[in-house]
C-alpha positions in Angstrom: -78.1 -114.5 8.3 -80.6 -117.0 6.7 -80.7 -116.3 3.0 -84.3 -117.3 2.7 -85.3 -114.6 5.2 -83.5 -111.8 3.2 -86.3 -109.8 1.6 -86.0 -106.5 -0.2 -87.8 -104.9 2.7 -85.0 -106.2 5.0 -82.5 -104.5 2.7 -84.5 -101.3 2.8 -84.5 -101.4 6.5 -80.8 -101.7 6.6 -80.6 -98.6 4.4 -82.9 -96.8 6.9 -80.7 -97.5 9.9 -79.8 -94.2 11.7 -82.3 -92.2 9.6 -85.2 -90.4 11.3 -88.8 -91.3 10.3 -90.1 -89.6 7.2 -92.9 -87.0 7.2 -94.3 -87.0 3.6 -97.3 -88.6 1.9 -97.2 -91.1 -1.0 -97.7 -88.6 -3.9 -94.9 -86.4 -2.6 -92.5 -89.3 -2.1 -93.1 -90.6 -5.6 -92.2 -87.2 -7.0 -89.1 -87.3 -4.9 -88.2 -90.7 -6.3 -88.5 -89.6 -9.9 -86.5 -86.5 -9.1 -83.9 -88.6 -7.4 -83.7 -90.9 -10.5 -83.2 -87.8 -12.8 -80.5 -86.4 -10.4 -78.7 -89.7 -10.3 -78.6 -90.3 -14.0 -78.3 -86.7 -15.4 -76.0 -85.1 -12.6 -73.9 -88.0 -11.4 -73.8 -91.1 -13.7 -73.8 -89.6 -17.2 -71.1 -87.0 -16.3 -68.9 -89.8 -15.0 -69.5 -91.7 -18.3 -69.1 -95.2 -16.9 -67.9 -97.8 -19.3 -68.9 -100.7 -17.1 -70.8 -101.4 -13.9 -73.9 -103.1 -12.6 -77.3 -102.2 -11.1 -80.0 -104.0 -9.2 -83.5 -102.7 -9.0 -87.1 -103.5 -7.8 -89.9 -103.7 -8.6 -89.4 -102.1 -12.1 -86.3 -101.0 -14.0 -85.3 -97.6 -12.5 -82.8 -96.6 -15.2 -84.0 -95.1 -18.5 -80.9 -93.4 -20.0 -79.9 -95.5 -23.0 -76.2 -94.9 -22.6 -76.3 -96.4 -19.1 -78.6 -99.3 -20.1 -76.3 -100.2 -23.0 -73.2 -100.4 -20.7 -74.2 -101.6 -17.3 -75.3 -105.2 -16.3 -78.6 -105.2 -14.5 -80.8 -107.4 -12.4 -84.5 -106.6 -11.7 -86.8 -108.2 -9.1 -90.1 -107.9 -10.9 -93.6 -109.1 -9.9 -95.2 -112.1 -11.6 -97.4 -109.9 -13.7 -94.3 -108.8 -15.6 -93.1 -112.3 -16.4 -92.2 -111.2 -19.8 -89.3 -109.3 -18.4 -87.0 -112.3 -18.6 -84.7 -111.7 -21.5 -81.1 -110.9 -20.6 -81.0 -108.3 -23.4 -82.8 -105.1 -23.0 -82.8 -103.8 -26.5 -86.5 -102.9 -26.2 -85.8 -100.9 -23.1 -84.1 -98.3 -25.4 -86.3 -95.7 -27.1 -87.2 -96.7 -30.7 -85.3 -93.6 -32.1 -82.1 -94.8 -30.4 -82.5 -98.3 -31.7 -83.0 -97.2 -35.3 -80.2 -94.6 -35.1 -77.6 -97.1 -33.7 -78.7 -99.9 -36.0 -77.5 -102.4 -33.4 -78.8 -105.9 -32.7 -80.4 -106.5 -29.4 -77.8 -109.1 -28.6 -75.2 -106.4 -28.7 -76.8 -104.3 -26.1 -76.2 -104.9 -22.4 -79.3 -105.2 -20.2 -80.8 -106.7 -17.2 -82.1 -110.1 -16.1 -85.4 -110.7 -14.4 -85.7 -112.2 -10.9 -88.8 -113.2 -9.0 -90.3 -110.7 -6.6 -91.6 -112.3 -3.4 -94.7 -111.2 -1.5 -92.6 -110.2 1.5 -90.5 -107.9 -0.7 -93.2 -105.3 -0.9 -93.5 -102.9 -3.7 -91.3 -100.0 -2.5 -88.7 -99.1 -5.2 -85.0 -100.0 -4.6 -82.0 -99.2 -6.7 -78.3 -100.1 -6.2 -75.7 -98.7 -8.6 -72.1 -99.9 -8.6 -69.5 -98.4 -11.1 -65.8 -97.8 -10.7 -66.4 -94.1 -9.7 -70.0 -94.2 -8.3 -71.5 -96.5 -5.7 -74.9 -95.5 -4.4 -78.1 -97.0 -3.1 -81.6 -95.4 -3.4 -84.9 -96.6 -1.8 -88.2 -95.5 -0.6 -89.3 -96.7 2.9 -91.6 -95.9 5.8 -95.3 -96.2 6.8 -98.1 -94.2 5.2 -97.6 -90.5 6.1 -94.1 -91.3 7.3 -92.4 -92.0 4.0 -88.9 -90.9 3.2 -86.3 -91.1 0.5 -83.1 -93.0 1.4 -79.7 -92.5 -0.2 -76.5 -94.1 1.1 -73.1 -94.2 -0.5 -70.9 -95.1 2.4 -68.7 -98.3 1.8 -69.9 -100.0 5.0 -73.6 -99.9 4.1 -73.0 -100.8 0.5 -70.9 -103.7 1.5 -73.6 -105.0 3.8 -76.2 -104.6 0.9 -74.1 -106.5 -1.5 -73.6 -109.3 1.0 -77.3 -109.5 1.6 -78.1 -109.5 -2.1 -75.5 -112.2 -2.8 -77.0 -114.4 -0.1 -80.5 -113.7 -1.6 -79.3 -114.5 -5.1 -77.4 -117.6 -4.0 -80.6 -119.1 -2.5 -82.9 -118.4 -5.5 -80.5 -118.7 -8.5 -76.8 -119.6 -7.9 -76.0 -118.8 -11.5 -77.1 -115.2 -11.1 -75.2 -115.0 -7.9 -72.0 -116.1 -9.6 -72.6 -113.6 -12.4 -73.0 -110.8 -9.8 -69.7 -111.7 -8.2 -68.0 -111.9 -11.5 -69.4 -108.5 -12.5 -68.1 -107.0 -9.3 -64.7 -108.6 -9.7 -64.4 -107.2 -13.3 -64.8 -103.7 -12.0 -61.5 -103.9 -10.1 -60.8 -101.4 -7.4 -63.6 -99.0 -6.7 -63.1 -95.3 -6.1 -65.5 -94.4 -3.3 -66.5 -90.7 -3.3 -67.2 -89.4 0.2 -68.5 -86.1 -1.2 -71.3 -87.9 -3.2 -74.0 -86.8 -0.8 -72.9 -83.2 -1.1 -73.6 -83.3 -4.8 -76.7 -85.4 -4.8 -78.9 -83.7 -2.2 -78.4 -80.1 -3.4 -79.1 -81.1 -7.0 -82.2 -83.0 -5.9 -83.4 -80.0 -3.9 -83.0 -77.8 -7.0 -85.1 -80.2 -9.1 -87.8 -80.4 -6.4 -87.8 -76.7 -5.9 -88.5 -76.2 -9.6 -91.6 -78.4 -9.6 -94.0 -75.9 -8.1 -94.1 -72.2 -7.4 -93.2 -71.1 -3.9 -94.7 -68.4 -1.7 -92.5 -66.2 0.5 -94.0 -63.7 2.9 -91.8 -60.8 4.1 -92.0 -57.1 4.9 -90.7 -54.9 2.1 -90.2 -51.1 2.0 -92.4 -49.0 -0.1 -91.4 -49.1 -3.9 -92.1 -46.6 -6.7 -94.9 -47.5 -9.1 -92.6 -48.2 -12.0 -90.3 -50.5 -9.8 -93.3 -52.2 -8.4 -94.8 -52.8 -11.9 -91.5 -54.2 -13.2 -91.1 -56.4 -10.2 -94.7 -57.8 -10.5 -94.0 -58.5 -14.2 -90.8 -60.5 -13.4 -92.5 -62.4 -10.6 -95.4 -63.3 -12.9 -93.0 -64.4 -15.6 -91.0 -66.5 -13.2 -94.2 -68.1 -11.8 -95.3 -69.0 -15.3 -91.9 -70.5 -16.1 -91.9 -72.5 -12.8 -95.3 -73.8 -13.4 -94.4 -74.8 -16.9 -91.4 -76.7 -15.6 -93.6 -78.5 -13.2 -96.1 -79.4 -15.9 -93.5 -80.8 -18.2 -92.2 -82.9 -15.4 -95.6 -84.2 -14.5 -96.3 -85.1 -18.2 -92.9 -86.8 -18.8 -93.1 -88.9 -15.6 -96.2 -91.0 -16.4 -95.1 -91.3 -20.1 -91.8 -92.7 -19.0 -93.7 -95.2 -16.8 -96.0 -96.1 -19.7 -93.1 -96.6 -22.0 -91.3 -98.9 -19.5 -94.4 -101.0 -19.1 -94.8 -101.3 -22.9 -91.2 -102.5 -23.2 -91.9 -105.2 -20.8 -95.0 -106.3 -22.8 -93.0 -106.3 -26.0 -90.7 -109.0 -24.6 -93.6 -111.5 -24.8 -93.6 -113.9 -27.6 -97.3 -114.8 -27.6 -98.6 -111.4 -28.6 -100.5 -111.1 -31.9 -98.8 -109.0 -34.6 -101.5 -106.4 -34.5 -101.0 -105.9 -30.7 -97.2 -105.6 -31.2 -97.7 -103.0 -33.9 -100.1 -101.0 -31.7 -97.7 -101.2 -28.7 -94.8 -100.0 -30.9 -96.9 -97.1 -32.1 -97.8 -96.1 -28.5 -94.1 -96.5 -27.6 -93.1 -94.2 -30.4 -95.6 -91.6 -29.5 -94.5 -91.6 -25.8 -90.9 -91.2 -26.9 -91.7 -88.3 -29.1 -93.7 -86.5 -26.4 -91.1 -87.1 -23.8 -88.5 -85.5 -26.1 -90.9 -82.6 -26.9 -91.5 -81.8 -23.3 -87.9 -82.3 -22.4 -87.1 -79.5 -24.9 -89.8 -77.3 -23.4 -88.5 -77.9 -19.9 -85.0 -77.0 -21.0 -86.3 -73.9 -22.8 -88.0 -72.8 -19.6 -84.8 -73.3 -17.5 -82.8 -71.3 -20.1 -85.4 -68.4 -20.0 -85.5 -68.3 -16.2 -81.8 -68.9 -15.5 -79.6 -68.2 -18.5 -76.4 -70.3 -18.3 -72.9 -69.0 -18.5 -71.2 -69.3 -21.8 -70.9 -73.1 -22.4 -67.8 -74.8 -23.7 -68.8 -75.9 -27.2 -67.0 -78.9 -28.7 -66.0 -80.1 -32.1 -69.2 -81.7 -33.6 -69.5 -83.6 -36.9 -72.9 -82.2 -37.9 -73.1 -84.0 -41.2 -72.5 -87.4 -39.5 -75.1 -86.5 -36.8 -77.7 -85.7 -39.4 -76.9 -88.9 -41.4 -77.2 -91.0 -38.2 -80.5 -89.4 -37.1 -82.2 -89.3 -40.4 -83.6 -92.9 -40.4 -85.4 -92.3 -37.1 -86.8 -89.0 -38.3 -87.9 -90.5 -41.6 -89.7 -93.3 -39.7 -91.4 -90.8 -37.5 -92.6 -88.6 -40.4 -93.7 -91.6 -42.5 -96.3 -92.4 -39.9 -97.9 -89.0 -40.8 -97.4 -89.5 -44.6 -94.5 -87.1 -44.9 -91.2 -87.9 -46.7 -87.9 -86.6 -45.5 -85.1 -85.8 -48.0 -81.5 -85.3 -46.8 -78.9 -83.6 -48.9 -75.4 -83.1 -47.3 -72.4 -81.7 -49.1 -69.6 -84.3 -48.6 -66.5 -83.8 -46.5 -67.8 -80.9 -44.5 -65.7 -79.6 -41.6 -66.8 -80.0 -38.0 -68.8 -77.2 -36.2 -68.7 -75.9 -32.6 -71.7 -77.0 -30.6 -72.9 -79.2 -27.8 -73.6 -82.6 -29.3 -75.5 -83.9 -26.3 -78.1 -81.1 -26.4 -77.9 -80.6 -30.2 -79.4 -84.0 -31.0 -82.8 -83.5 -29.3 -82.8 -79.8 -30.5 -82.5 -81.0 -34.2 -85.4 -83.3 -33.6 -87.3 -80.4 -32.2 -86.6 -78.4 -35.4 -88.0 -81.3 -37.5 -91.1 -81.4 -35.4 -91.5 -77.6 -35.5 -91.2 -77.5 -39.3 -93.4 -80.5 -40.1 -96.1 -80.1 -37.5 -99.3 -79.2 -39.2 -98.2 -80.5 -42.7 -100.8 -82.6 -44.4 -100.0 -86.1 -45.6 -98.3 -86.3 -49.0 -95.9 -83.5 -48.5 -92.1 -83.6 -48.4 -89.6 -82.1 -45.9 -86.1 -81.4 -47.2 -83.0 -80.9 -45.1 -79.8 -79.6 -46.6 -76.3 -78.9 -45.1 -74.0 -76.6 -47.1 -70.9 -74.6 -46.4 -71.4 -70.8 -46.0 -68.2 -69.0 -45.5 -67.0 -69.5 -41.9 -70.2 -71.4 -41.0 -72.3 -74.3 -42.1 -75.9 -73.6 -43.2 -78.6 -76.0 -42.2 -81.9 -75.5 -44.0 -85.1 -77.3 -43.3 -87.9 -76.6 -45.8 -91.3 -78.0 -46.3 -92.6 -78.3 -49.9 -96.2 -77.5 -49.9 -98.4 -77.1 -53.0 -99.6 -73.5 -53.5 -103.3 -74.2 -53.0 -105.9 -71.8 -51.9 -106.4 -73.8 -48.7 -102.6 -73.5 -47.9 -102.7 -69.7 -48.6 -105.5 -69.3 -46.1 -103.5 -71.4 -43.6 -100.4 -69.2 -44.1 -102.3 -66.1 -43.0 -102.8 -67.5 -39.5 -99.7 -66.9 -37.4 -98.8 -68.8 -34.3 -99.8 -67.0 -31.1 -97.2 -66.7 -28.3 -98.1 -67.9 -24.9 -95.5 -66.3 -22.8 -91.7 -66.4 -23.5 -91.4 -70.1 -24.2 -94.5 -71.5 -25.9 -96.5 -70.7 -28.9 -99.9 -72.0 -30.1 -100.8 -73.0 -33.6 -104.5 -72.1 -34.1 -104.7 -74.4 -37.2 -103.6 -77.6 -35.4 -104.2 -76.6 -31.7 -100.7 -77.8 -30.9 -98.1 -76.2 -28.7 -94.5 -75.7 -29.6 -91.6 -73.7 -28.7 -91.9 -70.0 -29.6 -89.6 -68.4 -32.1 -87.7 -66.5 -29.4 -87.2 -69.7 -27.3 -86.0 -71.6 -30.2 -83.5 -68.9 -31.1 -82.2 -68.8 -27.4 -81.8 -72.6 -27.3 -79.9 -72.6 -30.6 -77.8 -69.7 -29.5 -76.7 -71.7 -26.4 -75.7 -74.5 -28.9 -73.6 -72.2 -31.1 -76.4 -71.9 -33.8 -77.9 -68.7 -35.3 -81.5 -69.2 -36.4 -83.1 -67.1 -39.2 -86.8 -67.5 -40.0 -87.6 -67.8 -43.7 -90.7 -66.3 -45.3 -91.6 -69.7 -46.7 -92.4 -72.7 -44.6 -88.9 -73.4 -43.2 -86.0 -72.2 -41.3 -82.2 -71.8 -41.6 -79.6 -72.3 -38.9 -75.9 -71.3 -39.2 -73.3 -73.1 -37.1 -69.7 -71.8 -36.7 -67.0 -74.0 -38.2 -64.6 -75.3 -35.6 -60.9 -74.4 -36.4 -58.1 -76.8 -35.5 -56.9 -74.7 -32.6 -60.3 -74.5 -30.9 
C-alpha cells in the first residue's frame, strides 16, 4: 500500500467494508454522530476511567470530556483554516471552569497535535480510540441520502486502521509516526472487549429515541373516562419531557461546536488582546449554558424515568466547595456579584455522588444568583448540623422598595421541570425538580423565606 495514497476517505471505506449502504440524510446523520460521541464518552470511556491511551480524529477534535482530554494523547487532522490548532498542549480545550478549578499549567495537561488535512481526505468525521480496555473506531460515510454511522471494535479492523494511519503519518511526519508507535507500545497488552457493540448500539438507540417524541398507532379497548383522562395526562407529560430533552440536546450541540472553534482560535498568537478577551467571554457563556442545559436534561430524565436508589459515595463536600469557589467567583464577578465562602474546618465527609454533585452545586449558585442586580453579595456557608452537614446559600439584598416589589412576583412553573422568572425572563429548574435532583444526590432541600436555600447532606459513617 502506497503511503501517499492513504487518505482518511480510504480509511473510512475500510471501516465500511461489509456494511450495507446507509439510508439517512445529512441532518439525521449529524445528530447520530453527536449522540454517538456522547455514548462513547459518557457510557463507555468515562466508566472505564482510562489512565492512558490515544485518539486520532478528523476534521475537528471529537472528544470534549476534560478527564479524557487530560489523560489521552491525541492527533487531529484539521483543515488549513484551523492552522492555530498546532500546539501539543490542549489546555484551552478544557472548559474555563475546569482550568480555574484545577489551577494547572497548560504544559501539565495532555492534549493533541495538529496534522494537515488533505483535500482528498474529505470532511466526514473520523475518530479512533485506543485505551487498555477500550478500542473503537467511529466514522460517518456514504453518499447524500445514503449516509450511515460506522462503529467497529474488532481487532482485525482496528489493526488495519492503525497500519494505514502509521503509513500515512510516516509519509507526512515521521516524528509523529514514531510518537504514535511509542504511545501504542506504552499501553502494553490490550484487552479487547467483544461485547462492546452490545453496549454501544443499545445506548445509542436510547439517546436517539429520547431526541423526539414518537407516535404509535394501535387498537385499544374502551377505557373509563377517569382512566382515559389520567392516561392522556401522563402521555402529555411524557411528550413534554421528551420534547424538553430534545431541545436541550439541540441547544448543547451547537454550543459545544462553537466552544471547540473558539478554543482553536485562542491558540493563535497574533490576536489582539480585545479579541482574546471577547472570545474568552463567549467561551465562558457557552460553558455556563452547556452546564445549565445539561442539568435541565438530567432533570427531565429523572422526572420521566426515576432511577433506582443510587450507590452514594464518601464525598468531601468542604474540599469540593473550596475547589470550585474560584470558578464560581469569576463567573459571578462578570455580573458584578461577589461570592463569600465560609466553611467550618475539619468537617466529616458526606454521602453523595461527586460526579453529579459538582454541576448541581453550580446550578444552585446560578439559581440563587440569577436576577440579582450588580453590587450584591452571595454567601455560602457549610456547617455541621447533627448527623448532617448544612449548606446555606444566601443572597444579601438591600431592603429597597424596588426589591420588595420584586419579591412579590413568584416564579411560574412550566411543567414539572422548568420555572419561569417573570422579572428576568429566564428559565431555571423548578423547585420540585431541584428537590428531586438533590434527593438523588443524598441532599434534602429546604426553601427559605428570604432569598436563599438550605441543603442538608447526610454525614458518611466509617462503615458506609
